[in-house]
C-alpha positions in Angstrom: -0.1 -12.3 -24.8 1.6 -15.4 -24.0 3.3 -17.8 -26.6 3.4 -21.5 -25.6 6.1 -23.6 -27.5 5.6 -26.9 -28.4 7.1 -29.9 -26.1 10.3 -30.3 -27.7 10.6 -27.2 -29.7 14.3 -26.6 -30.6 16.3 -23.6 -29.3 16.4 -22.4 -33.2 12.5 -22.1 -33.3 12.3 -20.4 -30.1 15.0 -17.8 -31.2 12.8 -17.4 -34.5 9.8 -16.9 -32.6 11.8 -14.3 -30.3 13.1 -12.6 -33.3 9.9 -12.3 -35.0 8.6 -10.8 -32.0 11.3 -8.2 -31.8 10.9 -7.5 -35.7 7.1 -6.4 -34.9 8.2 -3.8 -32.4 7.2 -5.9 -29.0 9.0 -7.1 -26.1 9.5 -10.9 -25.5 10.4 -12.3 -22.2 11.3 -15.6 -22.7 10.5 -18.3 -19.9 12.2 -22.1 -20.4 10.6 -24.6 -18.1 11.7 -28.4 -17.9 9.4 -29.6 -20.9 8.4 -26.3 -22.7 9.3 -22.9 -23.2 6.8 -19.9 -22.8 7.4 -16.5 -24.5 5.6 -13.5 -22.7 4.6 -10.6 -25.3 4.2 -7.0 -24.1 3.7 -4.0 -25.9 2.3 -0.5 -26.0 -0.5 -1.1 -29.0 -2.6 -4.1 -27.6 -4.9 -3.9 -30.5 -1.9 -4.5 -32.8 -0.5 -6.8 -30.6 -3.3 -9.3 -30.9 -4.7 -8.5 -34.4 -1.5 -8.3 -36.5 1.2 -10.3 -34.1 -1.1 -13.1 -32.9 -2.1 -14.3 -36.5 1.4 -14.2 -37.4 2.9 -16.2 -34.3 0.5 -19.0 -34.7 2.0 -20.0 -37.8 5.8 -20.2 -36.9 7.3 -23.6 -36.5 7.3 -24.8 -32.9 4.5 -23.1 -31.9 1.6 -24.7 -30.0 -0.9 -22.1 -29.2 -1.1 -18.2 -28.4 -3.0 -17.2 -25.4 -4.1 -13.5 -24.4 -3.6 -12.1 -21.3 -6.6 -10.2 -20.1 -5.1 -8.6 -17.2 -3.7 -5.2 -17.0 -0.4 -6.3 -15.4 1.1 -9.2 -17.8 4.4 -10.3 -16.6 3.5 -10.7 -13.0 0.4 -12.6 -13.5 0.0 -16.4 -12.9 -1.2 -16.4 -16.5 2.1 -15.6 -17.8 3.7 -17.9 -15.2 1.9 -20.8 -13.6 4.7 -22.0 -11.6 5.9 -19.8 -8.4 8.8 -17.6 -8.9 11.8 -18.5 -6.4 14.0 -15.5 -5.7 17.6 -16.9 -5.0 19.5 -14.5 -3.0 23.0 -16.0 -3.0 21.9 -19.3 -1.8 18.8 -18.1 0.1 15.6 -19.1 -1.8 12.4 -17.4 -1.4 9.4 -18.4 -2.7 10.1 -22.6 -2.6 9.3 -24.6 0.5 11.2 -22.7 3.1 9.8 -19.9 5.0 12.4 -17.4 5.0 12.7 -15.0 8.2 14.2 -11.4 7.9 14.9 -9.4 11.0 16.8 -6.6 12.6 16.4 -3.0 13.7 14.2 -0.4 12.1 17.4 1.8 11.7 21.2 1.2 11.8 22.0 3.2 14.7 25.6 1.9 15.5 27.6 -0.8 14.6 27.7 -2.6 17.8 24.0 -2.7 18.1 23.7 -3.8 14.4 26.2 -6.7 15.0 24.8 -7.9 18.1 21.4 -7.9 16.9 22.5 -9.6 13.8 23.9 -12.3 15.7 20.6 -12.4 18.1 18.2 -12.9 14.9 20.5 -15.5 13.3 21.0 -17.5 16.5 16.9 -17.5 16.3 16.6 -18.9 12.7 16.7 -15.6 10.5 18.6 -15.7 7.2 18.5 -12.3 6.4 19.3 -9.1 8.2 17.1 -5.8 7.7 18.1 -2.4 8.7 17.5 0.9 7.3 20.3 3.3 6.3 18.2 5.7 4.5 15.0 6.2 6.3 11.8 7.8 4.9 10.3 9.9 7.7 6.9 11.6 8.0 8.5 14.6 9.4 11.8 15.9 8.7 12.9 16.3 12.1 13.0 12.7 12.9 16.2 10.4 12.6 16.4 9.6 9.1 19.2 7.3 9.1 23.0 7.2 8.7 23.3 6.9 4.8 26.5 5.3 3.3 27.8 4.8 6.8 24.9 2.8 7.8 25.4 0.8 4.7 29.0 0.2 5.8 27.9 -1.3 8.7 25.6 -3.4 7.2 28.3 -5.0 5.1 30.1 -5.4 8.1 27.1 -7.2 10.0 26.8 -9.4 6.9 31.0 -10.5 6.9 30.6 -11.2 10.4 27.3 -13.1 10.7 26.7 -14.5 7.2 23.4 -13.2 7.2 22.2 -11.6 3.7 21.3 -7.9 3.8 18.0 -5.9 2.8 17.8 -2.5 3.2 15.9 0.4 1.4 16.5 2.6 -1.6 14.8 5.8 -1.9 16.2 7.8 -4.9 17.0 6.5 -8.3 20.6 8.5 -7.6 21.1 6.0 -4.8 20.4 2.9 -6.4 23.8 2.2 -7.5 25.4 2.9 -4.0 22.7 0.9 -2.2 23.6 -2.1 -4.4 27.1 -2.3 -3.7 26.2 -3.1 0.1 22.7 -5.1 0.0 21.9 -8.4 -1.5 18.1 -7.3 -1.7 17.0 -3.7 -2.6 13.5 -2.5 -0.4 11.4 -0.3 -2.1 9.1 1.5 0.3 5.3 1.9 0.4 5.8 5.9 0.0 7.7 4.9 -3.3 5.8 2.0 -4.7 4.6 4.3 -7.4 7.5 6.0 -7.7 8.3 4.8 -11.4 11.5 6.2 -11.9 13.1 4.8 -9.1 11.1 1.2 -10.0 13.0 1.1 -13.1 16.4 1.9 -11.7 16.1 -0.9 -9.4 15.1 -3.3 -12.3 18.2 -2.1 -14.1 20.3 -2.9 -11.2 19.7 -6.7 -11.7 19.6 -7.5 -8.2 16.4 -9.3 -6.1 13.9 -6.4 -4.8 11.1 -6.2 -2.2 8.3 -4.0 -3.5 6.0 -2.9 -0.4 2.4 -2.3 -1.1 1.5 1.4 -1.0 -0.3 3.0 1.8 -3.6 3.0 0.3 -2.8 0.9 -2.9 -5.2 -1.7 -4.6 -3.7 -5.0 -5.3 -4.0 -4.2 -8.9 -1.8 -1.2 -8.6 0.7 -3.0 -6.5 1.1 -5.6 -9.6 1.4 -2.8 -12.0 4.4 -1.5 -9.9 6.0 -4.5 -9.9 5.5 -4.7 -13.9 7.7 -1.7 -14.0 10.6 -4.0 -12.4 9.7 -7.1 -14.4 9.7 -5.2 -17.6 13.3 -4.3 -17.4 14.2 -8.0 -17.3 14.8 -8.4 -13.7 12.7 -11.3 -12.6 13.9 -11.2 -9.1 10.8 -9.6 -7.6 9.1 -10.3 -4.2 6.0 -8.2 -2.9 5.2 -7.0 0.7 1.9 -6.7 2.5 2.7 -4.1 5.2 -0.6 -2.8 6.2 -2.8 -0.3 4.6 -4.3 2.7 5.5 -8.2 2.6 6.8 -10.2 4.3 9.0 -9.0 2.2 11.9 -6.9 4.2 14.1 -5.9 1.8 17.0 -3.6 0.2 14.8 -0.9 2.0 12.8 -2.3 0.2 9.8 -4.6 -2.4 9.1 -2.9 -5.7 8.0 -4.4 -7.1 4.9 -3.9 -10.6 5.6 -6.3 -11.7 2.8 -3.7 -9.9 0.7 -1.4 -12.9 0.7 -4.0 -15.7 -0.7 -5.2 -13.3 -3.2 -1.6 -12.4 -4.7 -1.0 -16.3 -4.6 -3.9 -16.7 -6.7 -3.3 -13.6 -9.2 0.5 -14.1 -9.1 3.7 -16.3 -9.3 5.8 -13.4 -7.2 6.6 -14.7 -3.6 4.9 -12.5 -1.1 6.6 -11.4 2.0 4.4 -10.1 5.0 5.5 -7.2 7.7 3.4 -7.6 10.9 5.7 -4.7 12.5 4.6 -2.0 10.0 1.1 -3.6 9.6 0.3 -3.4 13.5 2.7 -0.9 14.7 2.2 -2.4 18.2 5.0 -5.0 19.1 2.3 -7.4 20.9 0.4 -7.8 17.9 3.3 -8.7 15.9 3.5 -12.4 17.2 -0.4 -13.5 16.3 -0.1 -11.5 12.9 2.9 -13.2 11.9 1.4 -16.7 12.7 -1.8 -15.5 10.6 0.7 -14.6 7.8 2.5 -17.7 7.5 -0.8 -19.5 7.8 -2.3 -17.6 5.2 0.5 -18.5 2.7 3.4 -16.0 3.2 6.5 -17.0 1.5 8.3 -15.2 4.4 8.3 -12.4 7.1 10.1 -9.3 7.9 10.3 -8.3 11.6 11.5 -5.2 13.5 13.9 -6.5 16.1 16.0 -4.2 18.6 18.1 -5.0 21.7 16.2 -2.1 23.8 12.9 -0.8 21.5 12.2 1.8 24.3 15.4 3.7 23.3 15.2 3.0 19.6 15.5 5.6 17.3 13.0 4.7 15.1 9.8 2.4 15.2 10.4 1.0 18.9 6.7 0.5 19.7 6.7 -2.0 16.9 9.7 -3.7 17.5 10.3 -7.0 19.1 13.3 -7.4 21.6 15.9 -10.3 21.2 13.9 -12.4 23.9 10.5 -11.9 22.1 11.7 -12.7 18.8 13.3 -16.1 19.8 10.2 -17.1 21.5 8.5 -16.2 18.2 10.4 -18.2 16.0 9.7 -21.7 17.1 5.7 -21.2 16.8 6.7 -19.5 13.3 8.0 -22.8 12.3 5.3 -25.0 13.8 2.6 -22.8 11.8 4.9 -23.3 8.6 5.0 -27.2 9.1 1.4 -27.1 9.4 0.9 -25.6 5.8 3.5 -27.8 4.5 6.4 -25.3 4.9 9.9 -25.4 6.8 12.2 -22.8 8.6 15.3 -24.1 8.7 17.5 -24.0 12.2 14.7 -23.7 14.2 13.4 -27.0 14.7 16.0 -27.6 17.5 14.6 -24.9 19.6 11.4 -26.6 20.8 12.9 -27.8 24.2 14.3 -24.3 25.0 11.0 -22.5 23.8 8.7 -24.7 26.2 10.7 -23.7 29.1 9.7 -20.0 28.5 6.3 -18.3 28.6 3.9 -18.6 25.8 3.6 -15.7 23.6 0.3 -14.5 25.4 2.4 -13.3 28.2 5.2 -11.7 26.7 6.4 -8.5 28.1 9.1 -5.9 27.6 
């Protein structure tokens, strides 16, 4: 349930309500806005929560109203927080007016490749460098990443370019290590319901990106986010990366409709991944643009200097040139829906001298 405090309620009144909630054995989550404070209350005994605590809290000083939350997911719902969450990644704000692009290779293969790609995507307008140091692969015989060495390369690329870093963490035991090198912890689709990992990532206190599971419903996805939010970590972003359907032409079926649905149900930022969503590089630009039009707060796109030689996910990776051609169009679509993409607007004249997206080639 949600406890809505009166306008002008004192800090003493707010603290008293929080303490009373704790005394009853429930967990309070305080959200303070410019005009009033809201206290979300969660617990494992919903009957006692509503029947016992609700009646008691309504009588406390400074309380305006108590509102039940009807959805299974509490902290991630619009009922709990009406305003959009803006995740601040050391100055890069995701979920606000600016649309943020994350780009880089699927896997960290070498320091030279990583840093040169980081410079290329930054020049095109990306704010965050993606790259896998630990890679979950369907086959154990495929390239599975460089591990700690890859993390160190990501850190050096960040130092040289100023880009923030996002990379995947796969096990609870690796969270502390990955957190040392990464600005955003990514939880992959295969781990969306790895609840021990979700809790450890939440405890790390860093921004995190939760990808939708291969066959997960939207409710299951939001409930997974709840595990992270319940630790007290509010810096959670969701990522639509396509789901498994009967269609085999594309790697996954990119669920564009999930973007506005999430915007309706949740206050959390949502990022679109058209690379995994399609598995085909020439489908990445149109799906990226569609995602922006649908309301995505950002994009995460795989970019490689020579996709045909990539150690993983080459068929879905853009090369540097194609990524640079895409970014101005992303900016235009973002502007059309009231968003902006910094550092891209000045590329208009250069873009117009090149071939349109429809004629892109390797």
